[in-house]
Every structure is written in C-alpha cells, then in structure tokens.
C-alpha positions in Angstrom: 141.7 53.8 31.8 141.1 51.0 29.2 139.3 52.1 26.0 138.0 50.7 22.7 139.4 52.7 19.8 137.0 53.0 16.9 137.5 54.3 13.4 134.4 55.3 11.5 134.2 55.6 7.8 130.7 56.4 6.5 130.4 56.3 2.7 133.5 57.7 1.1 134.1 60.3 3.8 137.3 60.7 5.8 137.9 58.4 8.8 136.8 59.7 12.2 138.2 58.3 15.4 136.5 57.9 18.7 137.1 56.2 22.0 134.7 54.4 24.3 135.6 53.3 27.8 135.7 49.6 28.5 132.7 48.7 30.7 135.0 46.7 33.0 136.1 50.1 34.3 132.6 50.5 35.8 131.2 47.0 36.2 132.5 43.5 37.1 131.7 42.0 33.7 130.4 42.7 30.3 126.7 43.3 30.2 124.8 40.5 28.6 122.2 41.6 25.9 119.5 39.1 24.9 118.6 38.3 21.3 115.1 39.8 21.8 116.6 43.2 22.5 118.3 43.2 19.1 115.1 42.0 17.4 113.0 44.8 19.0 115.6 47.4 18.1 115.6 46.3 14.4 111.8 46.3 14.3 111.8 49.9 15.6 114.3 50.9 12.9 111.9 49.7 10.3 109.0 52.0 11.5 110.6 55.1 13.1 112.3 57.5 10.8 114.5 58.9 13.6 116.1 55.5 13.9 118.6 54.5 11.2 121.1 51.7 10.5 124.1 51.8 8.2 127.7 50.7 7.7 130.5 52.7 9.1 132.7 50.7 11.5 136.0 50.6 9.8 138.3 49.4 12.6 138.0 48.4 16.3 140.9 48.1 18.6 140.3 46.6 22.0 141.7 47.7 25.4 144.4 45.1 25.0 145.5 46.7 21.6 144.1 43.6 19.8 142.4 44.2 16.4 138.7 43.2 16.9 137.5 44.6 13.6 136.3 41.3 12.0 133.6 40.7 14.6 129.8 41.4 14.4 129.6 44.8 16.1 126.9 47.4 16.7 127.7 50.9 17.7 124.6 52.5 19.1 124.8 56.3 19.0 121.8 58.1 20.3 120.7 61.4 21.6 117.9 62.5 23.9 115.7 64.8 21.8 114.8 67.1 24.7 118.1 67.4 26.5 120.4 66.8 23.5 122.5 64.4 25.6 124.6 61.9 23.5 125.1 58.3 24.4 127.4 55.8 22.8 127.4 52.0 23.3 129.5 49.4 21.6 127.9 46.0 21.4 129.5 42.7 20.3 127.1 40.1 18.8 127.6 36.4 19.4 126.9 33.4 17.1 123.7 32.7 19.1 122.6 36.3 18.3 122.9 37.5 21.9 125.5 40.1 22.6 127.5 42.0 25.2 127.9 45.7 25.9 131.7 46.2 26.0 132.1 50.0 25.7 130.4 53.3 26.6 130.9 56.9 25.8 131.2 59.8 25.5 133.3 60.8 28.6 130.3 62.4 30.4 128.2 59.3 30.1 131.1 57.1 31.4 131.6 59.5 34.4 127.8 59.3 35.1 127.9 55.5 35.1 131.1 55.4 37.2 129.4 57.5 39.9 126.3 55.3 39.9 125.9 52.7 42.6 124.3 50.4 40.0 125.8 51.3 36.6 124.5 48.1 35.0 120.9 49.1 36.0 121.4 52.6 34.7 122.6 51.3 31.3 119.9 48.7 31.0 117.2 51.3 31.8 118.6 53.6 29.1 118.7 50.7 26.6 115.1 49.9 27.4 114.1 53.5 27.0 115.2 53.7 23.4 112.9 50.7 22.7 109.9 51.9 24.9 110.0 55.6 24.0 111.3 55.8 20.4 109.9 59.3 19.9 112.2 60.6 22.7 115.5 59.7 20.9 117.3 59.9 17.7 119.2 56.7 17.2 121.9 55.6 14.7 123.1 52.0 14.6 126.4 51.6 12.9 127.6 48.2 11.7 130.9 47.1 10.3 131.8 48.0 6.7 132.9 44.5 5.8 129.4 43.1 6.2 127.7 42.3 2.9 
C-alpha cells in the first residue's frame, strides 16, 4: 500500500509522525478540488471557533519516497462531534489556487473508502459537509511550517 508520510511539529513540541494512504489506492486519479472550496473553508475558519488553522507540517514524503515538503499543502484533520470519528485528508494546492486530494486517513477511513463503490463521491460529500454543517465538526487545518 502506498502512503504519504507526514511529520508534524506544532510550536516547539516534539515531532509526531503519521501516514495517510495515497488516494490512488482507492480511486483512478487524484480528486480535483476547486478554488471556491478553499475560499469557503477559510471563510468558515474566520467565524466558527471550532475551526482552526495553523502551522505544523514539518515534512512530507510521497509514496515514491520523494520529499514533497516545499509545496503548498493543507492537512485537514476533523472529527464528527457526535460520533467522535476522525478523518484526515492531505490536499496539495496548485498555483491557480485549485488543489488535489492526495491522501486519506486514518486506516478506518481508508478502509471505508476502499469498500465504497463510489469513494470519490463519499469523500466529496464529507468535504461538503464540513462546509455546510460546521456545527457538526471540529476542524483543524494544518499548513507547512515554512510558510511566512
């Protein structure tokens, strides 16, 4: 199984490592994310106190063992408030401010997507839910530490 290896370092704390499964393990291509999605997400961060954004991505190694750290990443880590189910999504931004979903986790979320007949629809629906129903989730958006 191909994975994205992520090192998180928030503030001056120790480095934590995590792995997200490459979405090519469950779909035929990386899921395209429109600029409007990122705009809406950032607007919600400004008004909902359960949504936060901060630095923390220290290092990102791709499934091919290439160092992808110096790219504009977003790690969405969110949890359903009722069921306490965690979801992780690694998104790479492009110069035109669109992006791609490249990794998912934790393992249970990956397995759920793998069993789905339409994993891209399941993921899109979940991404739309955190915009449409912000009171239902606690969301952390983590960006690279190198960004000024």
